[in-house]
N, C-alpha and C positions, 0 to 999 in steps of 0.2 A: 724822293717824292716830297720831303719836307721843304726842300729849297724851291721846288715848283710851287708849293703851297704858299711860301713866303712871297714869291713873285706875284702870284695871283692876289694876295693880300695887298701888296703895294699897288697893284693895278685896280684895286677895289672890286675884284671879281670874287666877292666873298663866298658865294655859294660853291664855286669851283674849289676855292681854297679849303673851305670847310670839308667838303667831300674827300679831298686828298689827305688832309690832316687826320681825319677820323679813320680812314682806311689805313694810314700809316700807323697810327696808335694801335689799332686792332691787330695789325700784323706783328708789331713789336711786342704786344702783350702775349701773343701766341709763342713767339720765338725767344724773347727775352723776358725779363721780369718787370713788374710795375716799378721797381726801384732802380732799374738800369738807367744810366744817364741818357742814353739815346731815347728811351721811352719818355723820360721826364722832359727832355728837350722838346719833343714833339707835342707833349701836353701843354707846355709853356707857350709854344707857338700858337696852338689852338686858342689858348686863353688870350694871347695878344690879338688874335684875329677877332674874337668876340668883343674885345674892348674897342678895337678900331671900328667894328661894325655897329657899335652902339647896343650891344646885347650883354649888359653887365650880369644879368641873372644867369646866362649860360656860362660866362667866364667864371663866375663864382662856383657854379656846380662842378666845373672841371677842376677848379682850384682845390675844391674839397677832396678830389680824388688823388691829389698829389701825396706822396709819402710825407709824413708829419714834418720832418726836418726841412724838406724842400718848401713846404707851404710857409714855414716860418721865415726862411731866407728870402723868399720872393717878396 
């Protein structure tokens, strides 16, 4: 689902990408942890989406949800 979200982002289908990425993150949070690399990857792709979409406030809100070490590395 993340890769389809990335494709939608590239096609500027931002609402479609947002829905897929959020659903992916929610699913990964249920099955994996917030610190799992797959969860972090999906969150970073959602952040990238919001930056491409011109919504820096949403990007920053999700960036704040990243585990501390990941937030520093990005």
